[in-house]
N, C-alpha and C positions, 0 to 999 in steps of 0.2 A: 732957455729953457733956467727953472730957478733953481741958483746955487743952493739956497738950500734946502731945497725938496730933493736935491742930489743928494744932500748931505745925507737927510734923516732918510730915505730910502737905501743908502751904503750902509746907516747905522744900523738901519733895519734888517738889512740884509744880513749885516756881521753877525748881529745878535740872536737869528736864526742858525747859520752856520756855526757858531757858540754852544748852541741849544744844542744843536743835533751832536757836535763833536762830546760835549759834556754829556750828554744821555745816553752817546755810545759808551765811552768809559764810563759812566754810571754801572751800565749793565754791564762791563765788562769786569768790572772792579767788582761786583755782584756775585757774577758768576765763580769769581777766581776765592771771593770769600765763602762762597757756600759750598766748593770742590775741597779746600783748606777743612772749614769744618768737617766734612764728610771723610776726609781724611785723618784728622784726629781724634774724633768720634770712633772711627776703624780699627786704629790704633790701639786707643781706652780700650774697646772693649774687649781686643787679641789680647792685651795686657792684664786685662780683668777676669779674663777665661783663664791663662794661663794661670796666675797666682791663685783663683779658685780653684783649680784641676792642682796643684803644686796642693794646698790646704787640703783637699780632700784625699789624695794621695799618703801625705804625713798622718792625718787621722785616722786613714783605714789601715795603715803601717800599726798605730798605737792598736788600735782595737784588736785585731789580728794577736797583737802579741799582749796585750791583755787575757782575750779567751785563750790563748797557747797558756799562760801564766794559772790561770783558771783552773784549768784541765789536769796540768802536773799537777795544782792542789788538790784537786775532784781524785785524782789517782791515789796520790799518795795519802790520805785520809780514808779512801778504800781498802787501799792495802794495810794502812793500821788497824784497820776494823777487823780484816778478815786476822790479821797475824792475832788480834785480842777472840774473836772467837774460835781460833787454834787454841790459844792459850787458857779458854776458858773451856773445851773440849776437854784437852787434857788433864786440865783440874779435873772435872769430871766423871773422864773415867780413874782418874786416882782415886777420887775420894769414893765413887762407886765398887772398887777392887778394893779398898781399904774397907768400908762397910761390911763387904761380902766376905772379906777372910775374918772380921769380930765376927758376923752372925755365924760363922762356921765353928772360929774357937770357941765362942758361947755355946753351941749347938752342941759339941764334943763332950765340954764338959761338965753340963747340968747331967746330972743322971735321969736316967729313964723313966717315964712315968707310967707305970704299971694303968691299967684298966681293969676296972672290974666286971 
């Protein structure tokens, strides 16, 4: 047998083994990277979802607070308007009563007119 041929065959066989080992390792590394990326993306999505929920909750609480403040302000304005309506009613009543008293007083002071 030729030593060079044996050597060439041995090198070829070793190259095939190394290629097989490297290919298996490459596949394993690719799968590990895929799993790690998937874990990282899942964790990022969960964190983003939590942060989004917290921010939404804060905004809803603020919106509820603003709505309640507006409702209180509306009630205060309505109460003030009703008070003003009542004051106007009392003033009108007083003015009407005073006007009637003045009319009665003038009517009793005027001499009766005779008709022919």
